[in-house]
C-alpha positions in Angstrom: -46.4 -48.4 38.3 -45.8 -45.8 35.3 -45.6 -42.2 35.9 -48.0 -40.1 34.3 -45.8 -37.0 34.0 -43.3 -38.7 31.8 -42.9 -38.4 28.2 -42.2 -41.6 26.0 -40.6 -39.0 23.4 -37.8 -37.5 25.3 -36.2 -36.1 22.5 -39.1 -33.8 21.1 -39.3 -32.4 24.6 -35.9 -30.7 24.4 -35.0 -27.8 22.3 -31.6 -28.1 20.9 -30.6 -24.5 20.6 -27.0 -25.4 19.2 -27.7 -25.2 15.4 -29.2 -21.4 15.9 -25.9 -20.5 17.8 -24.0 -22.0 14.8 -26.3 -19.8 12.4 -26.2 -16.8 14.5 -22.0 -16.9 14.9 -22.0 -17.7 11.3 -23.9 -14.5 10.3 -22.4 -12.3 12.8 -18.9 -13.1 11.3 -20.3 -12.5 7.6 -21.8 -9.2 9.0 -18.2 -8.1 10.7 -16.6 -8.9 7.2 -18.6 -7.2 4.9 -19.2 -3.8 6.7 -15.7 -2.5 6.5 -14.9 1.2 7.7 -15.0 3.1 4.3 -12.2 6.0 3.8 -12.8 7.8 0.6 -11.4 11.4 1.6 -8.6 11.5 -0.5 -7.4 9.7 -3.8 -3.8 8.0 -2.8 -2.0 4.8 -4.3 -1.0 3.0 -0.7 2.1 0.9 -0.8 1.8 -2.7 -0.2 2.4 -5.0 2.5 2.9 -9.0 2.7 -0.1 -9.0 5.1 -3.0 -6.7 5.9 -2.9 -5.0 9.3 -6.1 -5.1 11.3 -8.8 -2.7 10.7 -8.4 0.5 12.0 -10.2 1.3 15.5 -13.6 2.9 15.9 -12.4 6.4 16.3 -9.3 6.5 14.1 -8.1 10.0 12.9 -6.3 9.6 9.5 -3.2 11.7 8.6 -2.6 11.4 5.0 0.7 12.8 3.5 0.7 13.5 -0.5 3.3 13.1 -2.8 3.7 16.8 -2.7 4.1 17.2 0.6 0.7 18.4 1.7 -0.6 17.1 5.3 -4.2 16.7 6.2 -5.4 15.3 9.2 -9.3 14.4 8.8 -9.3 16.2 5.5 -8.1 19.9 6.6 -4.8 20.6 5.6 -1.9 21.5 8.1 1.6 22.3 8.6 3.8 20.3 10.8 3.6 22.9 13.5 -0.1 23.0 13.2 -0.5 19.0 13.2 1.8 18.9 16.5 -0.7 21.8 18.0 -3.8 19.8 16.7 -2.8 16.4 17.7 -2.0 17.8 21.3 -5.7 19.3 21.4 -7.1 16.0 20.3 -4.9 14.4 22.8 -6.1 16.0 25.5 -9.5 15.6 24.6 -9.2 11.7 24.1 -6.2 10.0 25.9 -7.0 7.2 24.0 -6.3 8.7 20.4 -5.1 6.6 17.7 -4.0 8.0 14.5 -3.6 6.0 11.1 -1.1 7.4 8.6 -1.9 7.2 4.7 1.1 8.1 2.7 1.0 7.5 -1.1 3.6 5.2 -2.5 5.5 7.8 -3.9 5.6 10.3 -0.9 9.1 10.4 0.5 10.3 8.5 3.4 11.1 11.7 5.1 7.7 13.4 5.1 6.1 9.9 6.6 9.1 10.1 9.0 8.7 13.7 10.1 4.9 12.8 10.8 5.5 9.8 13.1 8.0 12.3 15.0 5.3 14.7 15.3 3.0 12.0 16.3 5.5 10.7 18.8 5.8 14.3 20.3 2.3 14.7 21.2 2.5 11.5 23.0 0.2 9.5 20.5 0.8 6.4 21.5 -1.7 4.3 18.9 -0.1 4.9 15.4 -0.5 2.8 12.4 0.6 2.9 9.0 -2.4 2.1 6.3 -1.1 -0.4 3.5 -2.9 -2.2 0.7 -2.8 -6.2 0.9 -0.7 -7.9 -1.9 -2.4 -9.5 -4.5 -2.0 -13.1 -4.8 
């Protein structure tokens, strides 16, 4: 005896969502790649590195060191002592503080090293150097 509840077309009664998930993941990757954070505060020639590091964190603070030695923290001009005080204040507000140091390629190494020392003295654990990827 044949049951009436079973369908002869078994393949048409199931919805295959695998292609839809594949499409969603592809679109997600495309949106992630095309929406890069734009930092257009100061004009710098960043040094080149053999590989481009990961994208900056969501709440990154940018320290910019110009070739003349001027130091900016998020577009605010500071000296080394003011930078230390400001970083300590930011660290108190956000224990997971992250800083990206952007130095021009013509900036002297000693100036960048002084900024990195200030970050270390302020107990900023997440410090990264901004570079441009090498052109192949």
